[in-house]
C-alpha positions in Angstrom: -12.7 -4.7 19.5 -11.0 -1.4 18.8 -7.8 -2.6 20.2 -8.0 -5.7 18.0 -8.7 -3.4 15.0 -5.7 -1.3 15.8 -3.6 -4.4 16.3 -4.7 -5.6 12.8 -3.8 -2.3 11.3 -0.4 -2.2 13.2 0.5 -5.6 11.9 -0.1 -4.5 8.3 -3.5 -6.2 7.8 -5.9 -3.3 7.4 -8.3 -5.5 5.5 -9.0 -7.2 8.8 -9.2 -4.0 10.8 -12.0 -2.2 8.9 -14.6 -5.1 9.3 -13.7 -5.1 13.0 -14.4 -1.4 13.3 -17.6 -1.7 11.3 -18.8 -4.4 13.7 -18.0 -2.2 16.6 -19.9 0.7 15.1 -23.0 -1.5 14.4 -22.8 -3.2 17.8 -22.1 -0.3 20.1 -23.5 2.8 18.4 -23.7 4.8 21.6 -20.3 3.8 23.0 -18.2 6.6 24.4 -15.3 5.6 22.1 -17.3 6.1 18.9 -15.3 9.2 17.9 -12.1 7.1 18.1 -13.7 4.3 16.1 -14.7 6.7 13.3 -11.3 8.3 13.4 -9.5 4.9 13.3 -11.7 3.8 10.3 -10.9 7.0 8.5 -7.2 6.9 9.4 -6.8 3.3 8.2 -8.5 4.1 4.9 -6.5 7.3 4.5 -3.1 5.6 5.1 -3.8 2.3 3.4 -1.1 2.7 0.7 -2.5 0.0 -1.7 0.8 -1.9 -2.0 4.5 -1.9 -1.6 5.3 0.1 -4.8 3.1 3.0 -3.7 5.4 3.3 -0.6 8.6 3.5 -2.7 7.2 5.6 -5.5 5.6 8.1 -3.1 2.4 7.6 -5.1 0.0 10.5 -4.7 -3.4 9.9 -3.1 -5.1 11.0 -6.2 -3.6 8.2 -8.2 -5.0 5.5 -6.0 -8.4 3.7 -6.2 -10.8 6.4 -4.9 -12.9 3.9 -2.9 -10.6 3.9 0.2 -10.3 7.7 0.0 -14.0 8.1 -0.1 -14.4 5.7 2.8 -11.9 7.7 4.7 -13.7 11.0 3.9 -17.1 9.6 5.0 -15.7 8.3 8.3 -14.0 11.6 9.0 -17.1 13.5 8.0 -19.3 11.5 10.4 -16.8 12.1 13.2 -16.7 15.8 12.6 -20.5 16.0 12.3 -21.4 13.8 15.3 -18.5 14.7 17.6 -17.3 18.3 16.7 -15.6 18.7 20.1 -13.7 15.4 19.9 -9.9 15.6 20.2 -9.8 13.8 16.8 -11.9 16.4 15.0 -9.2 18.9 14.1 -7.0 16.3 12.5 -10.1 14.7 10.7 -11.0 18.1 9.3 -7.5 18.6 8.0 -7.5 15.2 6.4 -10.9 15.8 4.8 -9.6 18.9 3.1 -6.7 17.0 1.7 -8.9 14.1 0.6 -11.2 16.5 -1.3 -8.3 17.8 -3.2 -6.9 14.3 -3.8 -10.3 13.1 -5.1 -10.6 16.1 -7.4 -7.0 15.7 -8.7 -7.9 12.0 -9.3 -10.8 13.0 -11.5 -8.5 15.4 -13.4 -5.9 12.6 -13.8 -8.5 10.4 -15.4 -9.9 13.2 -17.6 -6.4 13.9 -18.9 -6.0 10.3 -19.7 -9.2 10.2 -21.7 -8.1 13.3 -23.6 -4.9 11.6 -24.4 -6.6 8.6 -25.9 -9.2 10.9 -27.6 -12.1 9.6 -25.6 -13.7 13.1 -25.4 -17.1 12.1 -24.0 -15.4 10.3 -21.1 -13.1 13.3 -20.5 -16.1 15.6 -20.4 -17.8 13.3 -18.0 -14.9 13.2 -15.6 -14.3 16.9 -15.7 -18.0 17.6 -15.1 -17.9 15.2 -12.1 -14.9 17.1 -10.8 -16.8 20.4 -11.1 -20.0 19.1 -9.6 -18.5 17.1 -6.7 -15.4 19.3 -5.9 -16.4 22.9 -6.9 -14.1 24.6 -4.5 -10.9 23.0 -5.5 -8.1 24.5 -7.7 -8.7 21.9 -10.4 -12.0 23.3 -11.6 -10.1 25.8 -13.8 -8.3 23.1 -15.8 -11.5 20.9 -15.9 -13.3 23.7 -17.7 -10.4 24.3 -20.1 -10.3 20.6 -20.9 -14.0 20.6 -21.6 -13.6 23.5 -24.1 -11.1 21.5 -26.1 -13.1 18.2 -25.8 -16.3 19.9 -27.0 -14.4 21.5 -29.9 -12.9 18.1 -30.9 -16.4 16.6 -30.9 -17.6 19.4 -33.2 -19.9 20.9 -30.5 -18.7 24.4 -31.1 -21.6 26.1 -29.2 -20.9 24.0 -26.1 -17.2 24.8 -26.5 -17.9 28.5 -26.7 -20.3 28.5 -23.8 -17.8 26.6 -21.6 -15.1 29.0 -22.6 -17.4 31.9 -21.4 -17.9 30.2 -18.1 -14.1 29.8 -17.8 -13.5 33.4 -18.7 -16.0 34.7 -16.2 -14.8 32.5 -13.3 -11.1 32.6 -14.0 -10.3 35.8 -15.9 -6.6 35.5 -15.2 -6.4 31.9 -16.3 -3.7 31.0 -18.9 -6.5 29.1 -20.7 -8.3 32.3 -21.5 -5.6 33.2 -24.0 -4.4 29.7 -25.1 -6.3 26.4 -25.2 -5.7 23.5 -22.8 -3.1 21.1 -24.0 -2.3 17.6 -22.6 0.3 17.5 -19.9 1.2 14.1 -18.5 0.5 13.5 -14.8 2.7 10.4 -14.1 1.7 7.8 -11.5 5.4 7.6 -10.5 6.9 10.7 -9.0 10.1 9.7 -7.3 11.0 13.4 -6.9 8.0 14.2 -4.8 8.7 14.9 -1.2 
């Protein structure tokens, strides 16, 4: 079953590989190759590029639909938790760190978009989700700064000031301490990325 799943993936049909792996996991939960099954599931979700244009444009993981990224994270997490001594665990841990940053960057990408179209409540919601779900990423600083401006635009000056205080305490050297957040485009196409 795992060989078939890998063959599906290798022949550019990952949509057939994942169900095959899931069937293996359900059918043989104590199999000695379970670590490989979880790794393969995470790997396929991690590298599933969601289309031909993503390959040519070098689309960032954060700009993709987060479902596959979350599925990859959960598979890698289960692998690392259940099989910490597996030969696949070190690579899974590294990919998990990258996935957390990509998911946080994706939330920021969407929050910026909402700020651009003046959907301030949605922007606040996305930035709060980023802070709650990915608190140890570098994107928390900008998420807080974005909230300060969004609250101010909504006329919620008390919330804006309180969020600014949180920003000042946690990021005293932030450029947003002296000047407010301003929209910067985060394009989906980045041909210059390596």
